N, C-alpha and C positions, 0 to 999 in steps of 0.2 A: 504493500500500500504506500502511495506517495506520502512523504512527510509534509503535511500542511504546516505552514509557519505564519507567524504574525508579523506584519510589516511594522517596523519601529522607526519613528522619526524623533530624533533627539534635538536639543536646542541648537547645537552647532549646525546640524543639517538644515533646520528651518531657517536660521539666520543666513546661511550661505545661499539657500534658494531665494529668499526674499531680496538679498543683495543682487544676485545675478538677474532675476526676473524683473526687479523693481517693485517696491511696495505698491506704487500707483497702478501698475498693471495687474498685480495679484488682487487688489481690491476690486478693480474693474471686472476681472474674470470670475470673481466669487459671486458677484451680484446675481447673475443668471441662476446659480445654484439656489440662492436664497429665494428668488422669485418663484422658481419651480416648486420648492417645498411649501412656500406660503400659498401658492395656488392650489396645492394638494392638501391643504390644512386639515380637511375633514377626514383624511386617511390616517391621521396620527392619533395614537394614544397619548394624551397630554395630562400633565399634572404640574402644580407649582413646585418649584425646587424645594428640596428639604434643606433646612438650615440649622446649624449649630452656632448659637450666639454666645458671645462673652463680652465683657466690657471693652475689650480692645479690638474686636472685629467679629467676623463671621466666617464659617466654613460651610460650603454648600455642595450638594450633589444635584445635577441637572439632567434627569433622564427623559428620553422620548424615543418613540419607535413607530414604524408602520408595519405592514405585513411582511416586509423583506429585510429591513435593516433596523437595528437598535443602536442607540448611542447614549453615552453619558459623559458629563464633564465634572471633574472635581475642581473647585475654584474657591479661593478665599478673598476676603476684603479686609485689610488691616491698615487703616490710615496712618498709624504711628510707625509702621514698618521702616520707612526711609531713615528714621533716626537710628535704626539698627542695621542699616545697609541691606535691607530686604525690600523687594518690590511690594507695593500696596496690594497688587493683584497677581496671583500666580495660578496656573492651571495645567492640568493634564486631561486627556480625553481618550475614550475607547469607542471603536466602531465594531459591531458584531453582526453576523448574519442571523436572522431570526430562526431560520429553519433548523439550525443545529446549535446555535449559541456560540459558535466558534468566533473568537476575537480576530477580526481581520486587520485591525490597525490600533496601535498604541502610539499616541503622539503628544508632544509638548503642545500646550495650548495657552501659553503666556503671550508669546509674540502673535500667535494665530488669533487669540481673542482680541487683541488690539486691531488686527486686520478686519475681523468679522464685525467688530463694533463700528468701525468706520464705514464698512460696506453697508451695514444695516442703516446707519444714519443717512448715508447718501441715497440708498434705495428709497427710504421713506420720504426724503425731501424731493426726490424725483416725482413722486406722486402728489405730495402735499404742498410744496412751496410754490410761490408764483413763478411763472416762466422766466427763464434766463436770469437767475439771481447772480449778482456780481459782488456783493459785499456781505461779509459775515462777521459777527462778533464771536470770539472764542474765549469763553470765561472758564478759567482753569487751564493752566499750561503745563501740566505734569505729563505722565507717561503716555496718556492717550492722545495728547494734543497734536503731535506731528501727524499721526495717522488720520485724524479727522481733517486736518488742514489739507493733507495730500489728496485725500479722497474727494473732498468738495472742489478742490482746484482742478484736479485731473479730469473728473467725470462731469461735473456741472459747470466748469469754467468760472468758478468763483475766483476772482483775481485780487481782491483786497480783503485781508483778514485783520480785524482789530482785536488785539490780544490784551487780556488782563489776567493777572494772578496776584494774590496778596504777597507772593514771593517773587520779587523782581528777578531773581536768578533763574527761576523757572521760565519766565518769558524770554530772557536772554538766551537760555539754552535752546528754546524752541526756534527762535530767529536764526541762531547759529546753525542748527541742524538742517534747516531748510534753505540754506543759501544757494543750493544748486538749482532750485526752481526759480529761474530768472524772471519769469513773467508773473510770479506771485509776490505781491506786496504785503509785507507783514508790518503792522503799525503797533507799536507799544503804547498802551493807554494807561492813564493814571487812576481809572476807576471803571467799575462795571457800567455805570451810566454813560460815561464817555465812549466806551467801546460799542454800546448798543445804539448809538445815535445814527439814524439814516441807513441802517443795514437792512438786508433782505432776509437774513437768517441769523438767529442767535443760537449758538451751541454752548450748553453748560456741561462741563465735565469735571466737577470738583470732587474731592475725596473725603472731606470730613464726615464722620458718622454722627450726624446730628440733624435736627430739623432746622436747617439753615434757610435764610431768605437771601438768595443770591440776586434774584430778579424781583422787582416791585412793579406794580401796574404803570407807574409814570414812565418807566423805561420802554414800554411796549408801544410801538407805533403801528398804525394801520398797515395791514398787508404782510406783516412779518410772520415767518415760520419759526417756531421755537423747537429746537432739538434738545430736549432735556434728558441728558444721559446719566448724570451723576446721582440722581435720587434712586437708589437701587436696593435698598433693604429697609426693614421696619425701623422707623425713627430717623430716617435719612432722606431729606428732601432739599430742593434748591429754589423752588418757586413760592412766592406769596400765593396762597390758595385763591386769592381773588383773580389771579391771572387765568386760572382754569375756567373761569366763567366768562372770559372775554372772547373765546373762540371755540372751535371744535377740538376735542381731545381724542387722540388716537393712541391705542395701546397695542402691545403684542398679544398677550394672553390675559384677559380681564381678571380671572381668579388670582393670578399671581400679582398683577399690578395693584389690585385692591389691598394686598398685603404689604407691598414694599415700593410702590411707585409714588409719583407725585399725588395720585388720587387717594392715597391711603388715609388722608384726613378728611376726605369728602364724604357726604352722605351716601348711603348704599344705593340711593335712587339717582345719583349723579350720572348722567348719560355719557358713555364713552363708546368709541367705535374700534373694534379690533381691526388692525390694519390689513389683514388678509382679505377683508371684504372689498378693499380698494384695489389691492394688487391683482386679485382674480379678474378684474375688469381689464387689466393690461393697459390702462390709460390714466393720466392724472385726473384728479377731481375737477369738477366744474367749479372754478374758483373765482369769486369776486375779487377785484384787485385790492380791496381794503380788508378782506377777510383775514382773520388771525387763525393759524392752525398750530396745534401743540402736539408733538410726538413725545409721549411719556414713555421713554425707552428704558426698561430695566434690564434688558438682555434675557432672551428666552431660549430654552433648550433647542428649539428647531433651528436656530441660527448656528449653534455648535454642530448639530446634525449635518447641516449644509456644509459647514466648514470641514468637518471630518470626511465627508463624501468627496469634497474637492481635493483635500490633501491626499486621500487614498488614490484618486484617479491620477493626480499629478505624479505621485510616488511610483505608481506602476508604469506610467508613460515614460518617465525620465529616470527610472531606477534609483529613486532617492531613498536614503536610509538603509536599513539592514533588515533581513528576515530572521526572526528569532523564534526559538522553540519555547514558547511560554506555556503551551498546553500539550500534554502527552497524546501521542497517536500510537496506539498499541495494536499488535496483532490480535490480542485477546483483550477487548475493552473491559472485561470483568477482572483483569489481573493487573491492578495498579502496582501491586507489591513487586512485580517483576522489575520495575525501575531501580529497586534497591539491591538486586542480585548482582 
């Protein structure tokens, strides 16, 4: 019997691939995978992610599957980690075939999560933002910021990004890292309010685990699309709740977003729209020029499912990573002890 093996993608392999392919191209190539899975939303068994909370952060498992493939991601969120030289968010993921349970892929998902978060943001804006956005505010300039900026610039042709972070060094890091994008203008701002003036899109991607108010209603101008990424666990938000009543609110999976999204503090009757309802139409919403849209993005397991599918396809096509014997393949499947002989 052929020895089936699990494809393994470590951090060095992922980093090397992203450098050679270009993160902007990988984000672009991932979006069709996301759209395909969101269009087939009703084929998936879904549940909110399971979370283990502590005062310093959260550890989570994010499972999902259809009748062919199952996946899960382990991921954490610890805002104080940079003080100890650890990343705020770290992840690994597994893709398995449903018919046998055999693990097809084990992959790093720290770099890949940054890619998929940016791809999800851009995908949502493609459907929800006004046509041809050119200016974006980027509030929170930490580990996710470069990927958000690259995605919006490369795919939606956003060419001016107004950047603000309470840590000046984070903004300087962002601007330095993106110097190679010559047509992208990055402007350092002194406040959130300054960054949000006259923009088409506002992206918030902050890390503090608290009910923060990063945006207030006076910062929101007619026609803006808000891409709220950083409010992603219970007790962690970025928007003044009054903003949510200023426009239409879109979410990934409502039962999860009610627990940990910006809408966690809203009445249970507060109306939201799951974004798959828009994506399945394959065209942007019919949008008044002054309409405000809000994407309350917490990150849902279907996005990691899409990402792992994408990684697996690329790994096979380009022979990335290694094949490892993680699971026994035996001549007699009832004789596990034979491995010890």
